[in-house]
C-alpha positions as CSV (number, residue, x, y, z in Angstrom):
1,M,-56.7,79.8,-20.0
2,S,-58.8,80.4,-22.8
3,T,-62.6,80.5,-22.7
4,K,-64.1,79.7,-26.2
5,L,-67.6,82.3,-26.2
6,P,-70.8,81.3,-27.7
7,S,-71.5,83.0,-31.3
8,Y,-75.0,84.6,-29.7
9,V,-72.8,86.7,-27.3
10,L,-69.9,87.6,-30.6
11,D,-72.0,88.1,-33.6
12,P,-75.4,90.3,-33.1
13,D,-77.1,88.3,-36.1
14,A,-76.5,84.4,-34.6
15,V,-79.9,83.4,-34.2
16,L,-80.3,84.7,-38.0
17,K,-77.7,82.7,-39.2
18,D,-78.0,79.6,-37.2
19,I,-79.4,77.1,-40.0
20,S,-78.6,74.2,-38.6
21,S,-81.1,73.9,-35.8
22,D,-84.9,73.1,-36.1
23,I,-86.0,76.5,-36.0
24,K,-89.8,77.1,-37.0
25,W,-90.0,81.1,-37.8
26,R,-93.2,82.6,-35.8
27,Y,-94.0,84.5,-39.9
28,S,-90.6,84.2,-41.5
29,L,-87.0,84.7,-41.5
30,P,-87.1,88.3,-40.2
31,N,-84.9,91.0,-42.2
32,Y,-82.8,93.1,-40.3
33,D,-81.2,94.9,-42.6
34,K,-82.7,98.3,-41.9
35,P,-82.8,98.2,-38.1
36,N,-79.6,97.7,-38.6
37,Q,-78.4,100.2,-41.0
38,L,-80.5,102.6,-38.6
39,F,-78.2,101.2,-35.5
40,Q,-75.5,101.4,-37.4
41,K,-75.8,104.8,-38.0
42,H,-77.3,107.0,-34.7
43,K,-75.4,104.8,-32.2
44,S,-73.4,107.0,-29.6
45,T,-70.3,104.4,-28.6
46,N,-68.1,101.9,-30.4
47,H,-67.6,98.8,-28.3
48,T,-64.4,97.4,-28.1
49,Y,-65.3,93.6,-29.9
50,G,-65.4,90.7,-27.3
51,S,-65.6,94.0,-24.5
52,L,-68.2,93.1,-21.8
53,E,-70.3,96.2,-23.4
54,D,-70.0,94.2,-26.9
55,I,-71.2,90.9,-25.7
56,V,-74.2,91.9,-23.3
57,Q,-75.4,93.9,-27.1
58,N,-74.7,91.0,-28.9
59,L,-76.6,88.8,-26.5
60,V,-79.7,91.0,-26.1
61,K,-79.9,91.6,-29.6
62,N,-79.8,87.6,-30.1
63,W,-82.4,87.2,-27.7
64,E,-84.7,89.9,-28.8
65,K,-84.6,88.7,-32.4
66,G,-85.3,84.8,-30.8
67,L,-88.1,86.1,-28.3
68,F,-90.4,88.4,-31.0
69,Y,-89.8,86.2,-33.8
70,I,-88.6,82.0,-33.0
71,L,-92.1,80.3,-33.3
72,F,-91.2,77.5,-30.9
73,L,-89.0,79.4,-27.7
74,F,-88.2,75.8,-26.7
75,T,-85.7,75.1,-30.3
76,F,-84.4,78.6,-28.9
77,Y,-81.0,77.6,-27.7
78,L,-80.6,80.8,-25.4
79,I,-83.1,79.1,-22.8
80,D,-82.5,76.2,-21.0
81,F,-85.9,74.9,-20.2
82,F,-85.1,71.7,-18.6
83,R,-82.5,73.7,-16.1
84,S,-85.4,76.4,-15.3
85,I,-88.2,73.8,-14.7
86,S,-87.1,71.5,-12.5
């Protein structure tokens, strides 16, 4: 049985690459080049691609980018507002 995982758990920058949605950025599309370089330089563990640790790390990175930089959170696909208010 093969399960296809969503991009936001496989790619730490999936939220930034999502140009197909109607996301409005708080200021402008954030640039994470410098933080990504620092992270790569100073991280203490290299998780195997697709492992639970890698999935959680990518999910948290996308969650942070969405919460801090997306202007209208109802357009942020990591939050299911309709499920949470019913």
